[in-house]
Structures are given as C-alpha cells and as structure tokens.
Biopython code that builds the backbone (N, CA, C, O; Angstrom):
import numpy as np
from Bio.PDB.StructureBuilder import StructureBuilder

atoms = [
    (1, "MET", "N", (0.842, -1.167, 0.000)),
    (1, "MET", "CA", (0.000, 0.000, 0.000)),
    (1, "MET", "C", (0.890, 1.232, 0.000)),
    (1, "MET", "O", (1.818, 1.330, 0.802)),
    (2, "ASP", "N", (0.616, 2.156, -0.878)),
    (2, "ASP", "CA", (1.350, 3.414, -0.932)),
    (2, "ASP", "C", (0.598, 4.464, -0.133)),
    (2, "ASP", "O", (-0.607, 4.648, -0.306)),
    (3, "THR", "N", (1.312, 5.141, 0.732)),
    (3, "THR", "CA", (0.714, 6.206, 1.524)),
    (3, "THR", "C", (1.459, 7.489, 1.237)),
    (3, "THR", "O", (2.683, 7.541, 1.356)),
    (4, "ASN", "N", (0.739, 8.514, 0.864)),
    (4, "ASN", "CA", (1.342, 9.806, 0.582)),
    (4, "ASN", "C", (1.325, 10.631, 1.866)),
    (4, "ASN", "O", (0.254, 11.004, 2.346)),
    (5, "ILE", "N", (2.480, 10.915, 2.416)),
    (5, "ILE", "CA", (2.587, 11.683, 3.651)),
    (5, "ILE", "C", (2.930, 13.121, 3.295)),
    (5, "ILE", "O", (3.938, 13.389, 2.642)),
    (6, "THR", "N", (2.081, 14.039, 3.732)),
    (6, "THR", "CA", (2.297, 15.450, 3.448)),
    (6, "THR", "C", (3.552, 15.937, 4.149)),
    (6, "THR", "O", (3.775, 15.639, 5.322)),
    (7, "ASP", "N", (4.358, 16.678, 3.435)),
    (7, "ASP", "CA", (5.563, 17.284, 4.006)),
    (7, "ASP", "C", (5.126, 18.481, 4.834)),
    (7, "ASP", "O", (4.682, 19.485, 4.277)),
    (8, "ILE", "N", (5.245, 18.394, 6.163)),
    (8, "ILE", "CA", (4.747, 19.475, 7.013)),
    (8, "ILE", "C", (5.544, 20.761, 6.836)),
    (8, "ILE", "O", (5.049, 21.840, 7.161)),
    (9, "ARG", "N", (6.755, 20.666, 6.333)),
    (9, "ARG", "CA", (7.528, 21.883, 6.118)),
    (9, "ARG", "C", (6.865, 22.767, 5.071)),
    (9, "ARG", "O", (6.988, 23.991, 5.128)),
    (10, "ALA", "N", (6.166, 22.165, 4.122)),
    (10, "ALA", "CA", (5.495, 22.929, 3.079)),
    (10, "ALA", "C", (4.156, 23.472, 3.571)),
    (10, "ALA", "O", (3.617, 24.410, 2.984)),
    (11, "VAL", "N", (3.619, 22.896, 4.637)),
    (11, "VAL", "CA", (2.299, 23.269, 5.126)),
    (11, "VAL", "C", (2.362, 24.390, 6.152)),
    (11, "VAL", "O", (1.508, 25.277, 6.141)),
    (12, "SER", "N", (3.335, 24.371, 7.023)),
    (12, "SER", "CA", (3.380, 25.357, 8.090)),
    (12, "SER", "C", (4.700, 26.122, 8.094)),
    (12, "SER", "O", (5.726, 25.659, 7.595)),
    (13, "LYS", "N", (4.623, 27.318, 8.682)),
    (13, "LYS", "CA", (5.834, 28.126, 8.818)),
    (13, "LYS", "C", (6.717, 27.529, 9.914)),
    (13, "LYS", "O", (6.209, 26.864, 10.817)),
    (14, "PRO", "N", (8.024, 27.755, 9.849)),
    (14, "PRO", "CA", (8.897, 27.263, 10.917)),
    (14, "PRO", "C", (8.491, 27.859, 12.264)),
    (14, "PRO", "O", (8.085, 29.019, 12.335)),
    (15, "LEU", "N", (8.598, 27.086, 13.302)),
    (15, "LEU", "CA", (8.256, 27.534, 14.637)),
    (15, "LEU", "C", (9.411, 28.370, 15.189)),
    (15, "LEU", "O", (10.556, 27.920, 15.212)),
    (16, "THR", "N", (9.106, 29.573, 15.627)),
    (16, "THR", "CA", (10.124, 30.433, 16.227)),
    (16, "THR", "C", (10.032, 30.344, 17.739)),
    (16, "THR", "O", (9.061, 29.815, 18.280)),
    (17, "GLU", "N", (11.030, 30.855, 18.408)),
    (17, "GLU", "CA", (11.006, 30.865, 19.869)),
    (17, "GLU", "C", (9.813, 31.665, 20.375)),
    (17, "GLU", "O", (9.151, 31.253, 21.328)),
    (18, "ALA", "N", (9.532, 32.806, 19.745)),
    (18, "ALA", "CA", (8.410, 33.649, 20.163)),
    (18, "ALA", "C", (7.072, 32.942, 19.940)),
    (18, "ALA", "O", (6.195, 33.001, 20.803)),
    (19, "SER", "N", (6.903, 32.272, 18.793)),
    (19, "SER", "CA", (5.633, 31.595, 18.545)),
    (19, "SER", "C", (5.464, 30.387, 19.460)),
    (19, "SER", "O", (4.340, 30.059, 19.839)),
    (20, "LEU", "N", (6.554, 29.721, 19.821)),
    (20, "LEU", "CA", (6.470, 28.623, 20.784)),
    (20, "LEU", "C", (6.014, 29.143, 22.132)),
    (20, "LEU", "O", (5.138, 28.548, 22.760)),
    (21, "CYS", "N", (6.594, 30.245, 22.587)),
    (21, "CYS", "CA", (6.204, 30.813, 23.879)),
    (21, "CYS", "C", (4.738, 31.238, 23.872)),
    (21, "CYS", "O", (4.028, 31.048, 24.860)),
    (22, "THR", "N", (4.283, 31.816, 22.751)),
    (22, "THR", "CA", (2.871, 32.202, 22.622)),
    (22, "THR", "C", (1.986, 30.971, 22.705)),
    (22, "THR", "O", (0.975, 30.975, 23.408)),
    (23, "TRP", "N", (2.361, 29.917, 21.990)),
    (23, "TRP", "CA", (1.573, 28.695, 22.016)),
    (23, "TRP", "C", (1.549, 28.098, 23.424)),
    (23, "TRP", "O", (0.495, 27.679, 23.904)),
    (24, "LEU", "N", (2.702, 28.061, 24.082)),
    (24, "LEU", "CA", (2.763, 27.508, 25.443)),
    (24, "LEU", "C", (1.858, 28.267, 26.400)),
    (24, "LEU", "O", (1.211, 27.669, 27.260)),
    (25, "GLY", "N", (1.812, 29.602, 26.246)),
    (25, "GLY", "CA", (0.957, 30.416, 27.106)),
    (25, "GLY", "C", (-0.524, 30.161, 26.896)),
    (25, "GLY", "O", (-1.317, 30.343, 27.819)),
    (26, "ALA", "N", (-0.910, 29.743, 25.701)),
    (26, "ALA", "CA", (-2.320, 29.526, 25.383)),
    (26, "ALA", "C", (-2.718, 28.051, 25.412)),
    (26, "ALA", "O", (-3.904, 27.740, 25.303)),
    (27, "ALA", "N", (-1.771, 27.147, 25.553)),
    (27, "ALA", "CA", (-2.060, 25.711, 25.478)),
    (27, "ALA", "C", (-2.883, 25.249, 26.676)),
    (27, "ALA", "O", (-2.676, 25.683, 27.810)),
    (28, "ALA", "N", (-3.809, 24.366, 26.387)),
    (28, "ALA", "CA", (-4.625, 23.745, 27.436)),
    (28, "ALA", "C", (-4.007, 22.394, 27.795)),
    (28, "ALA", "O", (-3.248, 21.832, 27.006)),
    (29, "PRO", "N", (-4.325, 21.874, 28.974)),
    (29, "PRO", "CA", (-3.820, 20.546, 29.339)),
    (29, "PRO", "C", (-4.188, 19.523, 28.254)),
    (29, "PRO", "O", (-5.335, 19.451, 27.814)),
    (30, "GLY", "N", (-3.200, 18.744, 27.838)),
    (30, "GLY", "CA", (-3.416, 17.737, 26.812)),
    (30, "GLY", "C", (-3.105, 18.199, 25.402)),
    (30, "GLY", "O", (-3.009, 17.371, 24.496)),
    (31, "ASP", "N", (-2.943, 19.502, 25.187)),
    (31, "ASP", "CA", (-2.571, 20.005, 23.859)),
    (31, "ASP", "C", (-1.163, 19.535, 23.528)),
    (31, "ASP", "O", (-0.345, 19.322, 24.422)),
    (32, "SER", "N", (-0.889, 19.374, 22.247)),
    (32, "SER", "CA", (0.459, 18.978, 21.833)),
    (32, "SER", "C", (0.858, 19.771, 20.601)),
    (32, "SER", "O", (0.016, 20.309, 19.882)),
    (33, "ILE", "N", (2.153, 19.828, 20.380)),
    (33, "ILE", "CA", (2.687, 20.555, 19.244)),
    (33, "ILE", "C", (3.915, 19.809, 18.738)),
    (33, "ILE", "O", (4.674, 19.242, 19.525)),
    (34, "THR", "N", (4.104, 19.814, 17.440)),
    (34, "THR", "CA", (5.318, 19.260, 16.842)),
    (34, "THR", "C", (6.240, 20.430, 16.560)),
    (34, "THR", "O", (5.970, 21.240, 15.673)),
    (35, "TYR", "N", (7.317, 20.520, 17.304)),
    (35, "TYR", "CA", (8.223, 21.645, 17.116)),
    (35, "TYR", "C", (9.361, 21.303, 16.172)),
    (35, "TYR", "O", (10.077, 22.192, 15.710)),
    (36, "HIS", "N", (9.533, 20.014, 15.883)),
    (36, "HIS", "CA", (10.618, 19.630, 14.977)),
    (36, "HIS", "C", (10.370, 18.230, 14.458)),
    (36, "HIS", "O", (9.885, 17.358, 15.180)),
    (37, "ARG", "N", (10.709, 18.027, 13.199)),
    (37, "ARG", "CA", (10.717, 16.686, 12.615)),
    (37, "ARG", "C", (12.089, 16.480, 12.007)),
    (37, "ARG", "O", (12.566, 17.298, 11.221)),
    (38, "GLY", "N", (12.696, 15.409, 12.367)),
    (38, "GLY", "CA", (14.025, 15.130, 11.844)),
    (38, "GLY", "C", (14.913, 14.575, 12.944)),
    (38, "GLY", "O", (14.429, 14.190, 14.009)),
    (39, "ALA", "N", (16.171, 14.538, 12.694)),
    (39, "ALA", "CA", (17.144, 14.033, 13.648)),
    (39, "ALA", "C", (17.682, 15.220, 14.450)),
    (39, "ALA", "O", (18.722, 15.788, 14.115)),
    (40, "LEU", "N", (16.963, 15.583, 15.510)),
    (40, "LEU", "CA", (17.290, 16.781, 16.280)),
    (40, "LEU", "C", (18.733, 16.773, 16.786)),
    (40, "LEU", "O", (19.453, 17.756, 16.616)),
    (41, "ALA", "N", (19.152, 15.681, 17.398)),
    (41, "ALA", "CA", (20.513, 15.625, 17.951)),
    (41, "ALA", "C", (21.554, 15.858, 16.861)),
    (41, "ALA", "O", (22.563, 16.527, 17.085)),
    (42, "ARG", "N", (21.303, 15.309, 15.697)),
    (42, "ARG", "CA", (22.244, 15.483, 14.580)),
    (42, "ARG", "C", (22.223, 16.917, 14.058)),
    (42, "ARG", "O", (23.271, 17.491, 13.763)),
    (43, "GLN", "N", (21.038, 17.487, 13.947)),
    (43, "GLN", "CA", (20.918, 18.812, 13.350)),
    (43, "GLN", "C", (21.395, 19.941, 14.260)),
    (43, "GLN", "O", (21.733, 21.016, 13.764)),
    (44, "VAL", "N", (21.431, 19.732, 15.569)),
    (44, "VAL", "CA", (21.933, 20.778, 16.463)),
    (44, "VAL", "C", (23.414, 20.599, 16.801)),
    (44, "VAL", "O", (23.993, 21.422, 17.510)),
    (45, "CYS", "N", (24.020, 19.539, 16.302)),
    (45, "CYS", "CA", (25.446, 19.291, 16.553)),
    (45, "CYS", "C", (26.285, 20.240, 15.700)),
    (45, "CYS", "O", (26.240, 20.152, 14.473)),
    (46, "PRO", "N", (27.047, 21.143, 16.316)),
    (46, "PRO", "CA", (27.826, 22.102, 15.534)),
    (46, "PRO", "C", (28.918, 21.454, 14.675)),
    (46, "PRO", "O", (29.266, 21.986, 13.621)),
    (47, "GLN", "N", (29.452, 20.332, 15.106)),
    (47, "GLN", "CA", (30.522, 19.690, 14.355)),
    (47, "GLN", "C", (30.038, 19.111, 13.024)),
    (47, "GLN", "O", (30.808, 19.042, 12.066)),
    (48, "LEU", "N", (28.779, 18.697, 12.955)),
    (48, "LEU", "CA", (28.252, 18.100, 11.729)),
    (48, "LEU", "C", (27.838, 19.151, 10.702)),
    (48, "LEU", "O", (27.752, 18.849, 9.512)),
    (49, "GLN", "N", (27.587, 20.351, 11.139)),
    (49, "GLN", "CA", (27.231, 21.469, 10.264)),
    (49, "GLN", "C", (26.093, 21.121, 9.304)),
    (49, "GLN", "O", (26.168, 21.415, 8.111)),
    (50, "CYS", "N", (25.034, 20.489, 9.834)),
    (50, "CYS", "CA", (23.859, 20.148, 9.020)),
    (50, "CYS", "C", (23.028, 21.380, 8.694)),
    (50, "CYS", "O", (22.367, 21.435, 7.657)),
    (51, "LEU", "N", (23.062, 22.354, 9.570)),
    (51, "LEU", "CA", (22.292, 23.584, 9.393)),
    (51, "LEU", "C", (23.218, 24.785, 9.499)),
    (51, "LEU", "O", (24.254, 24.717, 10.161)),
    (52, "PRO", "N", (22.850, 25.884, 8.850)),
    (52, "PRO", "CA", (23.621, 27.116, 9.053)),
    (52, "PRO", "C", (23.547, 27.532, 10.531)),
    (52, "PRO", "O", (22.567, 27.235, 11.214)),
    (53, "GLU", "N", (24.564, 28.206, 11.005)),
    (53, "GLU", "CA", (24.673, 28.567, 12.427)),
    (53, "GLU", "C", (23.414, 29.238, 12.990)),
    (53, "GLU", "O", (22.965, 28.833, 14.062)),
    (54, "PRO", "N", (22.825, 30.233, 12.334)),
    (54, "PRO", "CA", (21.634, 30.867, 12.921)),
    (54, "PRO", "C", (20.454, 29.893, 13.070)),
    (54, "PRO", "O", (19.738, 29.946, 14.070)),
    (55, "GLU", "N", (20.247, 29.013, 12.094)),
    (55, "GLU", "CA", (19.160, 28.036, 12.181)),
    (55, "GLU", "C", (19.446, 27.007, 13.270)),
    (55, "GLU", "O", (18.542, 26.615, 14.008)),
    (56, "ARG", "N", (20.697, 26.568, 13.372)),
    (56, "ARG", "CA", (21.068, 25.585, 14.400)),
    (56, "ARG", "C", (20.853, 26.152, 15.783)),
    (56, "ARG", "O", (20.322, 25.471, 16.661)),
    (57, "THR", "N", (21.264, 27.400, 15.990)),
    (57, "THR", "CA", (21.110, 28.044, 17.295)),
    (57, "THR", "C", (19.637, 28.207, 17.654)),
    (57, "THR", "O", (19.242, 27.943, 18.790)),
    (58, "ALA", "N", (18.825, 28.638, 16.697)),
    (58, "ALA", "CA", (17.388, 28.810, 16.950)),
    (58, "ALA", "C", (16.733, 27.468, 17.273)),
    (58, "ALA", "O", (15.904, 27.389, 18.179)),
    (59, "LEU", "N", (17.096, 26.417, 16.546)),
    (59, "LEU", "CA", (16.536, 25.093, 16.799)),
    (59, "LEU", "C", (16.969, 24.582, 18.167)),
    (59, "LEU", "O", (16.175, 23.963, 18.876)),
    (60, "GLN", "N", (18.204, 24.832, 18.539)),
    (60, "GLN", "CA", (18.685, 24.392, 19.851)),
    (60, "GLN", "C", (17.924, 25.094, 20.978)),
    (60, "GLN", "O", (17.580, 24.465, 21.979)),
    (61, "ARG", "N", (17.659, 26.398, 20.820)),
    (61, "ARG", "CA", (16.879, 27.134, 21.832)),
    (61, "ARG", "C", (15.491, 26.526, 21.982)),
    (61, "ARG", "O", (15.011, 26.349, 23.101)),
    (62, "LEU", "N", (14.842, 26.206, 20.867)),
    (62, "LEU", "CA", (13.514, 25.592, 20.918)),
    (62, "LEU", "C", (13.574, 24.246, 21.621)),
    (62, "LEU", "O", (12.708, 23.927, 22.436)),
    (63, "ALA", "N", (14.592, 23.457, 21.308)),
    (63, "ALA", "CA", (14.706, 22.134, 21.916)),
    (63, "ALA", "C", (14.865, 22.224, 23.428)),
    (63, "ALA", "O", (14.287, 21.423, 24.162)),
    (64, "VAL", "N", (15.637, 23.185, 23.892)),
    (64, "VAL", "CA", (15.854, 23.359, 25.329)),
    (64, "VAL", "C", (14.561, 23.788, 26.002)),
    (64, "VAL", "O", (14.249, 23.312, 27.094)),
    (65, "GLU", "N", (13.792, 24.692, 25.365)),
    (65, "GLU", "CA", (12.537, 25.162, 25.955)),
    (65, "GLU", "C", (11.506, 24.060, 26.049)),
    (65, "GLU", "O", (10.656, 24.088, 26.938)),
    (66, "CYS", "N", (11.562, 23.084, 25.147)),
    (66, "CYS", "CA", (10.553, 22.022, 25.117)),
    (66, "CYS", "C", (10.883, 20.848, 26.016)),
    (66, "CYS", "O", (10.104, 19.899, 26.096)),
    (67, "GLN", "N", (12.004, 20.888, 26.686)),
    (67, "GLN", "CA", (12.372, 19.768, 27.571)),
    (67, "GLN", "C", (11.586, 19.800, 28.841)),
    (67, "GLN", "O", (11.765, 18.936, 29.700)),
]
sb = StructureBuilder()
sb.init_structure("model")
sb.init_model(0)
sb.init_chain("A")
sb.init_seg("    ")
for serial, (resi, resn, name, xyz) in enumerate(atoms, 1):
    if name == "N":
        sb.init_residue(resn, " ", resi, " ")
    sb.init_atom(name, np.array(xyz, "f"), 0.0, 1.0, " ", f" {name:<3s}", serial, name[0])
structure = sb.get_structure()
C-alpha cells in the first residue's frame, strides 16, 4: 500500500522561539505541538554542520525550551 505523507515543512511556517512561547501560554492541558521533525541531535550538533549557524542556534533554543 502506498501512503502519501504530506511534508509538514510545506504546510506550516517554521516555529520560532516567540511563537512557541505564545503557544505555550495559550495551550490547554493535553494540547500537543510538533516543534521539529528530523534528527534533532544530529541537526543541532555544531561539528556536523547540518544547518547554518543561525538556524542551528534557533533550533537548539527551541529544543531546550521544550524539555
């Protein structure tokens, strides 16, 4: 069976630190959000250089806030 999975990157804007904080302030118990899809540990590793420095830093800040 072939399943077509929509690429969420094309559907929604990237989540920023400010929009995450806004969402957290308005979230009700049980609400959930996908803040990242991919190999987070790999993409925030500076030695691997998977992302440009500004994107890596922003993603790392989001990851820390969501812990």
